[in-house]
C-alpha positions in Angstrom: 67.8 150.4 161.2 69.2 148.6 158.1 67.1 146.4 156.4 68.5 142.7 155.6 68.9 143.8 152.1 71.1 146.7 153.1 73.5 144.6 155.0 76.3 143.0 152.5 77.4 139.7 153.0 80.7 138.8 154.6 81.8 136.8 151.6 81.1 140.5 149.2 83.0 142.3 151.8 86.1 140.0 151.5 85.9 139.9 148.1 86.0 143.7 147.7 89.1 144.0 149.7 90.8 141.7 147.5 89.5 143.2 144.5 90.5 146.2 145.5 94.1 145.4 146.0 94.6 144.1 142.7 92.7 146.8 140.9 94.6 149.3 143.0 97.8 147.6 141.8 97.0 147.6 138.1 95.9 151.4 138.4 99.3 152.1 140.0 101.4 150.2 137.6 99.7 151.8 134.6 100.2 155.5 136.2 103.4 154.8 137.1 104.5 153.6 133.4 102.3 156.4 131.8 104.7 158.8 134.5 107.8 157.2 132.9 106.7 158.0 129.3 105.9 161.7 130.4 109.5 161.9 132.2 111.7 160.3 129.5 109.2 161.3 126.1 112.3 160.8 123.6 113.4 157.4 125.0 111.1 155.4 122.9 108.9 156.8 119.9 105.1 156.5 121.1 102.4 154.5 119.1 99.2 156.1 119.1 97.3 152.7 119.2 99.4 151.4 122.0 98.6 154.5 124.1 95.0 153.9 123.1 95.0 150.4 124.1 96.7 151.6 127.6 94.1 154.2 128.3 91.5 151.5 127.5 93.1 149.3 130.1 92.6 152.5 132.7 89.0 152.8 131.7 88.5 149.0 132.0 89.8 148.7 135.4 87.8 151.7 137.0 85.0 150.2 135.4 85.5 146.8 136.5 85.9 148.1 140.0 82.7 150.2 139.7 80.4 147.1 138.1 82.0 144.5 140.7 79.7 146.2 143.2 76.9 144.2 141.7 78.8 141.2 143.4 76.7 142.1 146.5 73.8 140.2 144.8 75.6 137.1 145.3 74.0 135.7 148.3 76.3 133.0 149.1 80.3 133.0 148.3 82.3 129.8 147.6 85.9 129.2 147.2 85.4 128.6 143.8 83.4 132.0 143.0 86.1 133.6 145.1 88.5 132.2 142.8 86.7 132.8 139.9 86.6 136.8 140.5 89.9 136.7 141.8 91.4 135.1 138.4 89.3 137.8 136.6 91.0 140.9 138.6 94.6 139.2 138.2 94.0 138.8 134.5 93.3 142.4 134.2 96.2 143.4 136.2 98.4 141.1 133.6 96.7 143.1 130.5 98.2 146.2 132.4 101.5 144.9 132.5 101.6 143.6 128.8 100.1 147.0 127.9 102.7 149.0 129.5 105.6 147.0 130.7 108.7 148.1 132.8 111.2 148.0 130.2 111.1 147.8 126.4 115.0 148.2 126.0 115.0 145.0 123.1 112.4 146.9 120.8 113.2 149.7 118.6 109.8 151.9 119.8 106.6 151.2 121.1 105.2 150.0 117.9 107.6 147.6 117.4 106.6 146.2 121.1 103.3 146.5 120.6 103.3 144.4 117.3 105.6 141.4 118.5 103.6 141.2 122.0 100.1 141.5 120.4 99.4 137.8 120.4 99.7 137.9 124.4 97.8 141.0 124.8 94.9 140.2 122.5 95.1 136.5 123.8 94.3 137.7 127.5 91.8 140.3 126.3 90.0 137.6 124.8 90.1 135.4 127.9 89.0 138.4 129.8 85.8 139.0 127.9 85.0 135.3 128.0 85.4 135.5 131.7 83.5 138.4 131.9 80.4 136.5 130.4 80.6 134.3 133.5 81.1 137.2 136.0 77.7 138.8 135.0 75.8 135.3 135.1 77.5 134.4 138.9 75.3 137.9 139.9 72.0 136.0 139.5 69.3 135.0 137.1 67.5 138.5 136.9 70.8 140.5 136.7 71.9 138.2 133.9 68.4 138.2 132.0 68.5 142.2 132.0 72.4 142.5 130.7 72.7 139.2 128.8 71.8 140.5 125.2 74.1 143.1 125.1 76.8 141.3 127.0 77.2 138.2 124.7 76.9 140.4 121.9 79.8 143.0 123.1 81.9 139.9 125.0 81.9 137.8 121.7 82.7 140.4 119.4 85.5 141.6 121.2 86.7 138.3 121.4 86.2 137.7 117.5 88.0 141.1 117.3 91.0 140.0 119.6 91.6 136.8 117.9 91.8 138.9 114.5 94.0 141.5 116.1 96.3 138.5 117.0 96.3 137.2 113.3 97.0 140.8 111.6 99.6 143.5 111.6 97.2 145.6 109.8 97.9 149.4 111.4 94.3 150.3 110.1 92.7 147.4 111.9 94.5 147.8 115.2 93.8 151.7 115.0 90.2 150.9 114.5 90.0 148.4 117.1 91.3 150.2 119.5 89.2 153.6 119.4 85.9 151.6 118.6 87.0 149.8 121.8 87.7 152.5 123.8 84.3 154.8 122.6 82.0 151.8 123.4 83.6 151.5 127.0 83.2 155.1 127.0 79.5 155.0 125.9 78.4 152.1 128.1 79.8 153.7 131.0 77.4 156.5 130.3 74.5 154.5 129.7 74.7 152.1 132.7 77.0 153.1 135.3 75.8 156.6 136.4 74.4 155.6 139.7 75.1 152.2 141.7 
């Protein structure tokens, strides 16, 4: 027979359904756009930095869905918490649509698109990392205390790096940020996410 700790709150179950829909839409969008690039490789010249960010968003969505299981630690759900977490998920979906839009016909290639829209992408990415701090906090004091140091350093560093990415067109900086960001995500997953 399940104990009280094994029973998930109705608020959490409701939240997981909403998050599942938004994450599913984001993953579907990314996969559809990746398929279009594969179907028409000569249509627009690819840009490796842009593709790394697209892959990074794919990993971010998957890890977000996995990590949000910790919302089961929330004992009382309110509409404000529901709205906060939903906005976080919608922001990630928006990042997916920015990194791989439906159409880039008015741009020469993917590099031109990426550079022209970098302020939007990195501005929303910085916002996502700030919101992530709040998301970590709502999961409870014990959880926040266990994660706070690394999350504060990671999230604030990503905000700072995103603001620099908005200000510079330097290809070396953008390449290093994209690769380092994806590498860190994968290492973090390997260290933290293996078991729910």
